[in-house]
Structures are given as C-alpha cells and as structure tokens.
PyMOL CGO cylinders between C-alpha atoms (Angstrom):
from pymol import cmd
from pymol.cgo import CYLINDER

trace = [
    CYLINDER, -8.62, 9.24, -3.69, -12.64, 7.77, -4.03, 0.3, 1, 1, 1, 1, 1, 1,
    CYLINDER, -12.64, 7.77, -4.03, -11.92, 5.29, -7.05, 0.3, 1, 1, 1, 1, 1, 1,
    CYLINDER, -11.92, 5.29, -7.05, -11.76, 1.61, -6.26, 0.3, 1, 1, 1, 1, 1, 1,
    CYLINDER, -11.76, 1.61, -6.26, -8.86, -0.09, -7.74, 0.3, 1, 1, 1, 1, 1, 1,
    CYLINDER, -8.86, -0.09, -7.74, -7.27, -3.51, -7.82, 0.3, 1, 1, 1, 1, 1, 1,
    CYLINDER, -7.27, -3.51, -7.82, -6.31, -4.75, -4.37, 0.3, 1, 1, 1, 1, 1, 1,
    CYLINDER, -6.31, -4.75, -4.37, -3.96, -7.70, -3.46, 0.3, 1, 1, 1, 1, 1, 1,
    CYLINDER, -3.96, -7.70, -3.46, -4.81, -9.03, -0.55, 0.3, 1, 1, 1, 1, 1, 1,
    CYLINDER, -4.81, -9.03, -0.55, -3.28, -11.47, 1.74, 0.3, 1, 1, 1, 1, 1, 1,
    CYLINDER, -3.28, -11.47, 1.74, -5.75, -13.47, 4.54, 0.3, 1, 1, 1, 1, 1, 1,
    CYLINDER, -5.75, -13.47, 4.54, -4.13, -15.15, 7.04, 0.3, 1, 1, 1, 1, 1, 1,
    CYLINDER, -4.13, -15.15, 7.04, -6.18, -17.90, 8.59, 0.3, 1, 1, 1, 1, 1, 1,
    CYLINDER, -6.18, -17.90, 8.59, -6.42, -21.74, 8.01, 0.3, 1, 1, 1, 1, 1, 1,
    CYLINDER, -6.42, -21.74, 8.01, -10.36, -20.80, 7.16, 0.3, 1, 1, 1, 1, 1, 1,
    CYLINDER, -10.36, -20.80, 7.16, -11.15, -20.73, 3.58, 0.3, 1, 1, 1, 1, 1, 1,
    CYLINDER, -11.15, -20.73, 3.58, -14.39, -19.18, 4.64, 0.3, 1, 1, 1, 1, 1, 1,
    CYLINDER, -14.39, -19.18, 4.64, -12.80, -16.22, 6.24, 0.3, 1, 1, 1, 1, 1, 1,
    CYLINDER, -12.80, -16.22, 6.24, -11.23, -15.77, 2.72, 0.3, 1, 1, 1, 1, 1, 1,
    CYLINDER, -11.23, -15.77, 2.72, -14.44, -15.76, 0.98, 0.3, 1, 1, 1, 1, 1, 1,
    CYLINDER, -14.44, -15.76, 0.98, -15.66, -13.55, 3.66, 0.3, 1, 1, 1, 1, 1, 1,
    CYLINDER, -15.66, -13.55, 3.66, -13.19, -10.99, 3.02, 0.3, 1, 1, 1, 1, 1, 1,
    CYLINDER, -13.19, -10.99, 3.02, -13.60, -11.07, -0.61, 0.3, 1, 1, 1, 1, 1, 1,
    CYLINDER, -13.60, -11.07, -0.61, -17.84, -11.22, -0.63, 0.3, 1, 1, 1, 1, 1, 1,
    CYLINDER, -17.84, -11.22, -0.63, -17.43, -8.25, 1.70, 0.3, 1, 1, 1, 1, 1, 1,
    CYLINDER, -17.43, -8.25, 1.70, -14.94, -6.07, -0.26, 0.3, 1, 1, 1, 1, 1, 1,
    CYLINDER, -14.94, -6.07, -0.26, -16.81, -6.77, -3.57, 0.3, 1, 1, 1, 1, 1, 1,
    CYLINDER, -16.81, -6.77, -3.57, -19.67, -5.70, -2.19, 0.3, 1, 1, 1, 1, 1, 1,
    CYLINDER, -19.67, -5.70, -2.19, -17.82, -2.40, -1.36, 0.3, 1, 1, 1, 1, 1, 1,
    CYLINDER, -17.82, -2.40, -1.36, -17.04, -1.77, -5.15, 0.3, 1, 1, 1, 1, 1, 1,
    CYLINDER, -17.04, -1.77, -5.15, -13.03, -3.73, -4.54, 0.3, 1, 1, 1, 1, 1, 1,
    CYLINDER, -13.03, -3.73, -4.54, -11.59, -5.48, -6.91, 0.3, 1, 1, 1, 1, 1, 1,
    CYLINDER, -11.59, -5.48, -6.91, -10.38, -7.44, -4.59, 0.3, 1, 1, 1, 1, 1, 1,
    CYLINDER, -10.38, -7.44, -4.59, -8.07, -10.34, -5.31, 0.3, 1, 1, 1, 1, 1, 1,
    CYLINDER, -8.07, -10.34, -5.31, -6.91, -12.30, -1.95, 0.3, 1, 1, 1, 1, 1, 1,
    CYLINDER, -6.91, -12.30, -1.95, -4.99, -14.89, -1.14, 0.3, 1, 1, 1, 1, 1, 1,
    CYLINDER, -4.99, -14.89, -1.14, -5.50, -17.64, 1.09, 0.3, 1, 1, 1, 1, 1, 1,
    CYLINDER, -5.50, -17.64, 1.09, -2.35, -17.91, 3.43, 0.3, 1, 1, 1, 1, 1, 1,
    CYLINDER, -2.35, -17.91, 3.43, -2.96, -20.87, 5.92, 0.3, 1, 1, 1, 1, 1, 1,
    CYLINDER, -2.96, -20.87, 5.92, 1.23, -21.19, 6.79, 0.3, 1, 1, 1, 1, 1, 1,
    CYLINDER, 1.23, -21.19, 6.79, 3.72, -18.67, 8.54, 0.3, 1, 1, 1, 1, 1, 1,
    CYLINDER, 3.72, -18.67, 8.54, 6.02, -20.53, 5.30, 0.3, 1, 1, 1, 1, 1, 1,
    CYLINDER, 6.02, -20.53, 5.30, 3.58, -19.08, 2.48, 0.3, 1, 1, 1, 1, 1, 1,
    CYLINDER, 3.58, -19.08, 2.48, 3.42, -15.72, 4.31, 0.3, 1, 1, 1, 1, 1, 1,
    CYLINDER, 3.42, -15.72, 4.31, 7.00, -15.84, 3.50, 0.3, 1, 1, 1, 1, 1, 1,
    CYLINDER, 7.00, -15.84, 3.50, 7.06, -16.90, 0.48, 0.3, 1, 1, 1, 1, 1, 1,
    CYLINDER, 7.06, -16.90, 0.48, 3.66, -14.48, -0.33, 0.3, 1, 1, 1, 1, 1, 1,
    CYLINDER, 3.66, -14.48, -0.33, 5.76, -10.74, 1.06, 0.3, 1, 1, 1, 1, 1, 1,
    CYLINDER, 5.76, -10.74, 1.06, 9.31, -11.95, -0.79, 0.3, 1, 1, 1, 1, 1, 1,
    CYLINDER, 9.31, -11.95, -0.79, 6.53, -11.46, -4.09, 0.3, 1, 1, 1, 1, 1, 1,
    CYLINDER, 6.53, -11.46, -4.09, 6.17, -8.09, -2.27, 0.3, 1, 1, 1, 1, 1, 1,
    CYLINDER, 6.17, -8.09, -2.27, 2.93, -7.12, -4.11, 0.3, 1, 1, 1, 1, 1, 1,
    CYLINDER, 2.93, -7.12, -4.11, 0.50, -7.10, -1.07, 0.3, 1, 1, 1, 1, 1, 1,
    CYLINDER, 0.50, -7.10, -1.07, -1.47, -3.91, -0.15, 0.3, 1, 1, 1, 1, 1, 1,
    CYLINDER, -1.47, -3.91, -0.15, -3.37, -5.10, 2.87, 0.3, 1, 1, 1, 1, 1, 1,
    CYLINDER, -3.37, -5.10, 2.87, -2.51, -7.77, 5.72, 0.3, 1, 1, 1, 1, 1, 1,
    CYLINDER, -2.51, -7.77, 5.72, -5.81, -9.27, 6.93, 0.3, 1, 1, 1, 1, 1, 1,
    CYLINDER, -5.81, -9.27, 6.93, -5.30, -11.86, 9.91, 0.3, 1, 1, 1, 1, 1, 1,
    CYLINDER, -5.30, -11.86, 9.91, -7.63, -13.69, 11.53, 0.3, 1, 1, 1, 1, 1, 1,
    CYLINDER, -7.63, -13.69, 11.53, -6.38, -13.68, 15.15, 0.3, 1, 1, 1, 1, 1, 1,
    CYLINDER, -6.38, -13.68, 15.15, -8.41, -16.78, 15.81, 0.3, 1, 1, 1, 1, 1, 1,
    CYLINDER, -8.41, -16.78, 15.81, -7.86, -19.25, 13.12, 0.3, 1, 1, 1, 1, 1, 1,
    CYLINDER, -7.86, -19.25, 13.12, -3.63, -18.64, 12.41, 0.3, 1, 1, 1, 1, 1, 1,
    CYLINDER, -3.63, -18.64, 12.41, -0.79, -20.36, 14.30, 0.3, 1, 1, 1, 1, 1, 1,
    CYLINDER, -0.79, -20.36, 14.30, 1.56, -16.98, 14.56, 0.3, 1, 1, 1, 1, 1, 1,
    CYLINDER, 1.56, -16.98, 14.56, 0.58, -14.17, 16.60, 0.3, 1, 1, 1, 1, 1, 1,
    CYLINDER, 0.58, -14.17, 16.60, -0.41, -10.65, 15.56, 0.3, 1, 1, 1, 1, 1, 1,
    CYLINDER, -0.41, -10.65, 15.56, 3.48, -9.34, 17.07, 0.3, 1, 1, 1, 1, 1, 1,
    CYLINDER, 3.48, -9.34, 17.07, 4.81, -12.14, 15.10, 0.3, 1, 1, 1, 1, 1, 1,
    CYLINDER, 4.81, -12.14, 15.10, 3.20, -11.59, 11.72, 0.3, 1, 1, 1, 1, 1, 1,
    CYLINDER, 3.20, -11.59, 11.72, 4.16, -7.34, 12.16, 0.3, 1, 1, 1, 1, 1, 1,
    CYLINDER, 4.16, -7.34, 12.16, 7.50, -8.46, 12.99, 0.3, 1, 1, 1, 1, 1, 1,
    CYLINDER, 7.50, -8.46, 12.99, 7.87, -10.74, 9.61, 0.3, 1, 1, 1, 1, 1, 1,
    CYLINDER, 7.87, -10.74, 9.61, 5.94, -8.39, 7.70, 0.3, 1, 1, 1, 1, 1, 1,
    CYLINDER, 5.94, -8.39, 7.70, 8.14, -5.52, 8.68, 0.3, 1, 1, 1, 1, 1, 1,
    CYLINDER, 8.14, -5.52, 8.68, 11.12, -7.78, 7.18, 0.3, 1, 1, 1, 1, 1, 1,
    CYLINDER, 11.12, -7.78, 7.18, 9.65, -6.94, 3.79, 0.3, 1, 1, 1, 1, 1, 1,
    CYLINDER, 9.65, -6.94, 3.79, 7.03, -4.32, 3.91, 0.3, 1, 1, 1, 1, 1, 1,
    CYLINDER, 7.03, -4.32, 3.91, 6.57, -2.29, 6.49, 0.3, 1, 1, 1, 1, 1, 1,
    CYLINDER, 6.57, -2.29, 6.49, 4.22, 0.05, 5.47, 0.3, 1, 1, 1, 1, 1, 1,
    CYLINDER, 4.22, 0.05, 5.47, 1.69, -2.68, 4.33, 0.3, 1, 1, 1, 1, 1, 1,
    CYLINDER, 1.69, -2.68, 4.33, -1.25, -2.54, 6.78, 0.3, 1, 1, 1, 1, 1, 1,
    CYLINDER, -1.25, -2.54, 6.78, -2.90, -5.10, 8.84, 0.3, 1, 1, 1, 1, 1, 1,
    CYLINDER, -2.90, -5.10, 8.84, -6.40, -5.55, 10.01, 0.3, 1, 1, 1, 1, 1, 1,
    CYLINDER, -6.40, -5.55, 10.01, -6.89, -8.12, 12.60, 0.3, 1, 1, 1, 1, 1, 1,
    CYLINDER, -6.89, -8.12, 12.60, -10.23, -10.05, 12.70, 0.3, 1, 1, 1, 1, 1, 1,
    CYLINDER, -10.23, -10.05, 12.70, -11.64, -11.86, 15.91, 0.3, 1, 1, 1, 1, 1, 1,
    CYLINDER, -11.64, -11.86, 15.91, -15.24, -13.69, 16.20, 0.3, 1, 1, 1, 1, 1, 1,
    CYLINDER, -15.24, -13.69, 16.20, -15.57, -11.34, 19.56, 0.3, 1, 1, 1, 1, 1, 1,
    CYLINDER, -15.57, -11.34, 19.56, -14.17, -8.10, 20.03, 0.3, 1, 1, 1, 1, 1, 1,
    CYLINDER, -14.17, -8.10, 20.03, -14.28, -5.15, 23.16, 0.3, 1, 1, 1, 1, 1, 1,
    CYLINDER, -14.28, -5.15, 23.16, -12.36, -2.44, 24.03, 0.3, 1, 1, 1, 1, 1, 1,
    CYLINDER, -12.36, -2.44, 24.03, -10.09, -3.97, 25.54, 0.3, 1, 1, 1, 1, 1, 1,
    CYLINDER, -10.09, -3.97, 25.54, -8.70, -6.80, 22.82, 0.3, 1, 1, 1, 1, 1, 1,
    CYLINDER, -8.70, -6.80, 22.82, -8.94, -4.06, 20.25, 0.3, 1, 1, 1, 1, 1, 1,
    CYLINDER, -8.94, -4.06, 20.25, -6.64, -1.82, 22.79, 0.3, 1, 1, 1, 1, 1, 1,
    CYLINDER, -6.64, -1.82, 22.79, -4.74, -5.06, 22.81, 0.3, 1, 1, 1, 1, 1, 1,
    CYLINDER, -4.74, -5.06, 22.81, -4.41, -5.56, 18.62, 0.3, 1, 1, 1, 1, 1, 1,
    CYLINDER, -4.41, -5.56, 18.62, -3.57, -2.07, 18.06, 0.3, 1, 1, 1, 1, 1, 1,
    CYLINDER, -3.57, -2.07, 18.06, -0.23, -2.13, 21.10, 0.3, 1, 1, 1, 1, 1, 1,
    CYLINDER, -0.23, -2.13, 21.10, 0.58, -5.16, 18.61, 0.3, 1, 1, 1, 1, 1, 1,
    CYLINDER, 0.58, -5.16, 18.61, 0.86, -3.36, 15.51, 0.3, 1, 1, 1, 1, 1, 1,
    CYLINDER, 0.86, -3.36, 15.51, -2.47, -4.10, 14.04, 0.3, 1, 1, 1, 1, 1, 1,
    CYLINDER, -2.47, -4.10, 14.04, -3.98, -1.21, 12.07, 0.3, 1, 1, 1, 1, 1, 1,
    CYLINDER, -3.98, -1.21, 12.07, -7.53, -2.34, 13.83, 0.3, 1, 1, 1, 1, 1, 1,
    CYLINDER, -7.53, -2.34, 13.83, -9.17, -4.76, 14.50, 0.3, 1, 1, 1, 1, 1, 1,
    CYLINDER, -9.17, -4.76, 14.50, -12.88, -5.78, 13.53, 0.3, 1, 1, 1, 1, 1, 1,
    CYLINDER, -12.88, -5.78, 13.53, -15.34, -8.68, 14.18, 0.3, 1, 1, 1, 1, 1, 1,
    CYLINDER, -15.34, -8.68, 14.18, -16.20, -10.88, 11.60, 0.3, 1, 1, 1, 1, 1, 1,
    CYLINDER, -16.20, -10.88, 11.60, -19.53, -10.57, 12.05, 0.3, 1, 1, 1, 1, 1, 1,
    CYLINDER, -19.53, -10.57, 12.05, -19.24, -6.83, 11.31, 0.3, 1, 1, 1, 1, 1, 1,
    CYLINDER, -19.24, -6.83, 11.31, -18.75, -6.65, 7.62, 0.3, 1, 1, 1, 1, 1, 1,
    CYLINDER, -18.75, -6.65, 7.62, -19.72, -2.91, 7.11, 0.3, 1, 1, 1, 1, 1, 1,
    CYLINDER, -19.72, -2.91, 7.11, -17.51, -2.03, 9.80, 0.3, 1, 1, 1, 1, 1, 1,
    CYLINDER, -17.51, -2.03, 9.80, -14.67, -4.66, 7.55, 0.3, 1, 1, 1, 1, 1, 1,
    CYLINDER, -14.67, -4.66, 7.55, -15.27, -2.33, 4.68, 0.3, 1, 1, 1, 1, 1, 1,
    CYLINDER, -15.27, -2.33, 4.68, -15.24, 0.97, 5.87, 0.3, 1, 1, 1, 1, 1, 1,
    CYLINDER, -15.24, 0.97, 5.87, -11.64, -0.31, 7.97, 0.3, 1, 1, 1, 1, 1, 1,
    CYLINDER, -11.64, -0.31, 7.97, -10.71, -1.40, 4.51, 0.3, 1, 1, 1, 1, 1, 1,
    CYLINDER, -10.71, -1.40, 4.51, -11.27, 1.66, 2.97, 0.3, 1, 1, 1, 1, 1, 1,
    CYLINDER, -11.27, 1.66, 2.97, -9.75, 3.72, 4.92, 0.3, 1, 1, 1, 1, 1, 1,
    CYLINDER, -9.75, 3.72, 4.92, -6.11, 1.72, 5.31, 0.3, 1, 1, 1, 1, 1, 1,
    CYLINDER, -6.11, 1.72, 5.31, -6.35, 1.52, 1.61, 0.3, 1, 1, 1, 1, 1, 1,
    CYLINDER, -6.35, 1.52, 1.61, -6.44, 4.75, 1.35, 0.3, 1, 1, 1, 1, 1, 1,
    CYLINDER, -6.44, 4.75, 1.35, -3.92, 6.02, 3.88, 0.3, 1, 1, 1, 1, 1, 1,
    CYLINDER, -3.92, 6.02, 3.88, -1.47, 3.38, 2.40, 0.3, 1, 1, 1, 1, 1, 1,
    CYLINDER, -1.47, 3.38, 2.40, -2.03, 4.54, -1.44, 0.3, 1, 1, 1, 1, 1, 1,
    CYLINDER, -2.03, 4.54, -1.44, -1.43, 8.09, 0.28, 0.3, 1, 1, 1, 1, 1, 1,
    CYLINDER, -1.43, 8.09, 0.28, 1.70, 7.27, 2.03, 0.3, 1, 1, 1, 1, 1, 1,
    CYLINDER, 1.70, 7.27, 2.03, 3.08, 5.35, -1.19, 0.3, 1, 1, 1, 1, 1, 1,
    CYLINDER, 3.08, 5.35, -1.19, 2.37, 8.38, -3.29, 0.3, 1, 1, 1, 1, 1, 1,
    CYLINDER, 2.37, 8.38, -3.29, 4.08, 11.27, -0.91, 0.3, 1, 1, 1, 1, 1, 1,
    CYLINDER, 4.08, 11.27, -0.91, 6.88, 8.74, -0.32, 0.3, 1, 1, 1, 1, 1, 1,
    CYLINDER, 6.88, 8.74, -0.32, 7.45, 8.93, -4.23, 0.3, 1, 1, 1, 1, 1, 1,
    CYLINDER, 7.45, 8.93, -4.23, 7.18, 12.17, -4.42, 0.3, 1, 1, 1, 1, 1, 1,
    CYLINDER, 7.18, 12.17, -4.42, 9.29, 13.04, -1.62, 0.3, 1, 1, 1, 1, 1, 1,
    CYLINDER, 9.29, 13.04, -1.62, 11.62, 9.98, -3.45, 0.3, 1, 1, 1, 1, 1, 1,
    CYLINDER, 11.62, 9.98, -3.45, 11.80, 12.44, -6.82, 0.3, 1, 1, 1, 1, 1, 1,
    CYLINDER, 11.80, 12.44, -6.82, 12.16, 15.86, -5.16, 0.3, 1, 1, 1, 1, 1, 1,
    CYLINDER, 12.16, 15.86, -5.16, 15.35, 14.47, -3.47, 0.3, 1, 1, 1, 1, 1, 1,
    CYLINDER, 15.35, 14.47, -3.47, 16.18, 12.94, -6.51, 0.3, 1, 1, 1, 1, 1, 1,
    CYLINDER, 16.18, 12.94, -6.51, 16.00, 16.14, -8.47, 0.3, 1, 1, 1, 1, 1, 1,
    CYLINDER, 16.00, 16.14, -8.47, 17.21, 18.01, -5.69, 0.3, 1, 1, 1, 1, 1, 1,
    CYLINDER, 17.21, 18.01, -5.69, 20.61, 15.74, -6.01, 0.3, 1, 1, 1, 1, 1, 1,
    CYLINDER, 20.61, 15.74, -6.01, 20.18, 16.34, -9.93, 0.3, 1, 1, 1, 1, 1, 1,
    CYLINDER, 20.18, 16.34, -9.93, 20.36, 20.56, -9.62, 0.3, 1, 1, 1, 1, 1, 1,
    CYLINDER, 20.36, 20.56, -9.62, 22.98, 20.07, -7.11, 0.3, 1, 1, 1, 1, 1, 1,
    CYLINDER, 22.98, 20.07, -7.11, 25.55, 18.06, -9.69, 0.3, 1, 1, 1, 1, 1, 1,
    CYLINDER, 25.55, 18.06, -9.69, 24.50, 20.15, -12.06, 0.3, 1, 1, 1, 1, 1, 1,
    CYLINDER, 24.50, 20.15, -12.06, 25.16, 23.58, -10.60, 0.3, 1, 1, 1, 1, 1, 1,
    CYLINDER, 25.16, 23.58, -10.60, 28.57, 22.07, -9.39, 0.3, 1, 1, 1, 1, 1, 1,
    CYLINDER, 28.57, 22.07, -9.39, 29.66, 20.56, -13.12, 0.3, 1, 1, 1, 1, 1, 1,
    CYLINDER, 29.66, 20.56, -13.12, 28.26, 24.41, -14.63, 0.3, 1, 1, 1, 1, 1, 1,
    CYLINDER, 28.26, 24.41, -14.63, 31.08, 26.58, -15.98, 0.3, 1, 1, 1, 1, 1, 1,
    CYLINDER, 31.08, 26.58, -15.98, 28.39, 28.77, -15.77, 0.3, 1, 1, 1, 1, 1, 1,
    CYLINDER, 28.39, 28.77, -15.77, 28.21, 31.05, -12.94, 0.3, 1, 1, 1, 1, 1, 1,
    CYLINDER, 28.21, 31.05, -12.94, 24.87, 29.91, -10.57, 0.3, 1, 1, 1, 1, 1, 1,
    CYLINDER, 24.87, 29.91, -10.57, 23.26, 30.67, -7.72, 0.3, 1, 1, 1, 1, 1, 1,
    CYLINDER, 23.26, 30.67, -7.72, 20.84, 29.10, -6.22, 0.3, 1, 1, 1, 1, 1, 1,
    CYLINDER, 20.84, 29.10, -6.22, 18.40, 32.17, -4.26, 0.3, 1, 1, 1, 1, 1, 1,
    CYLINDER, 18.40, 32.17, -4.26, 15.13, 31.39, -2.06, 0.3, 1, 1, 1, 1, 1, 1,
    CYLINDER, 15.13, 31.39, -2.06, 12.99, 34.21, -0.98, 0.3, 1, 1, 1, 1, 1, 1,
    CYLINDER, 12.99, 34.21, -0.98, 15.88, 36.30, -1.54, 0.3, 1, 1, 1, 1, 1, 1,
    CYLINDER, 15.88, 36.30, -1.54, 18.46, 35.12, -0.03, 0.3, 1, 1, 1, 1, 1, 1,
    CYLINDER, 18.46, 35.12, -0.03, 21.41, 33.57, -2.12, 0.3, 1, 1, 1, 1, 1, 1,
    CYLINDER, 21.41, 33.57, -2.12, 21.29, 29.40, -0.39, 0.3, 1, 1, 1, 1, 1, 1,
    CYLINDER, 21.29, 29.40, -0.39, 23.76, 27.73, -2.33, 0.3, 1, 1, 1, 1, 1, 1,
    CYLINDER, 23.76, 27.73, -2.33, 26.56, 29.17, -5.22, 0.3, 1, 1, 1, 1, 1, 1,
    CYLINDER, 26.56, 29.17, -5.22, 28.83, 26.64, -7.61, 0.3, 1, 1, 1, 1, 1, 1,
    CYLINDER, 28.83, 26.64, -7.61, 32.70, 27.75, -7.95, 0.3, 1, 1, 1, 1, 1, 1,
    CYLINDER, 32.70, 27.75, -7.95, 32.31, 29.48, -11.33, 0.3, 1, 1, 1, 1, 1, 1,
    CYLINDER, 32.31, 29.48, -11.33, 30.16, 32.06, -9.04, 0.3, 1, 1, 1, 1, 1, 1,
    CYLINDER, 30.16, 32.06, -9.04, 32.48, 32.54, -6.58, 0.3, 1, 1, 1, 1, 1, 1,
    CYLINDER, 32.48, 32.54, -6.58, 34.82, 32.84, -8.73, 0.3, 1, 1, 1, 1, 1, 1,
    CYLINDER, 34.82, 32.84, -8.73, 33.33, 35.71, -10.50, 0.3, 1, 1, 1, 1, 1, 1,
]
cmd.load_cgo(trace, "trace")
C-alpha cells in the first residue's frame, strides 16, 4: 500500500499558517493533500457531517476546544478517523497525555519529517481498517445470503466444514 492517494484532511487551528505547514509537508511527502481549514467547533461539526475526512490534524496550542472535546465530537460521526495533535513544544509527558486523551500521536510543529511519517502511518492504518471492515461486512452479507438460500431451497443442502456438518436445511433433514 505504498500508493499515494488524495487525502482529505481537516486542520483544526486558528492560524492559517498551520494549514500551509500541513499542506506543504504532505505534498513534499508525495501526497495530494486537500486541507480544509477549520477555525471553530461549529465548522468542525459541519465538516464531520459531510463524512469526507480521512485525517484530523489539531493544533493544541491554537484551537479553542481541547483534544478530549475534539475526540468526543469526532466519535459522534467518524469513530475510526485518526487525530494527530500538534504543539510547539513536545516532550514525552505531553505525548503520553495526548495519547491518553485520544490522539493517535502528537508531533512538534517544528518536525516536518516526523509529521510526514506519522501521517503516512495513520493513513495506512486507517485505510487498512476501512478495507478490513468492508471485507468483513461483505463476508457477513454473503453468509446471510447463503443461509437464506439454504433455508428457502427445496434441494437438500448441507454445509460441511473440515468434514463436519455445520448446518443443514429442512429439505436435507426430511431426506
């Protein structure tokens, strides 16, 4: 999954330069980033309702809501979307606090290379999770369709797995 795709990113900050920082960092890493500047919680709520965000970048130093408030708001719409927090000054204790509050990671505004690496990791994990969920959903749907077909069929059908009869329909039982 090394392909670079168009990324829809919400950048939560009151400083427009933060949006430029994220945008240029990701473009330097080869991503076609579409950054949306979110200055207020009301704009964030509106953006979440649209459901087209793959990643959220939050500048903890310049956004009115706390990380916990952002996580709670996001989870009401898009639970699996990762949040990457940014701060001017970062140390291990601050990173731990951000992780406990629900961020996927915390990066320093000064470390573009680390921001790129974290975004690559989180996007890959997010897209893999989405693909896995879609596959599981399809498998559940096919299993349900097979069960419905078996129950409604007049032909005798037995579902056998590893030599063990797992499920049979009424026609098989009558036979």
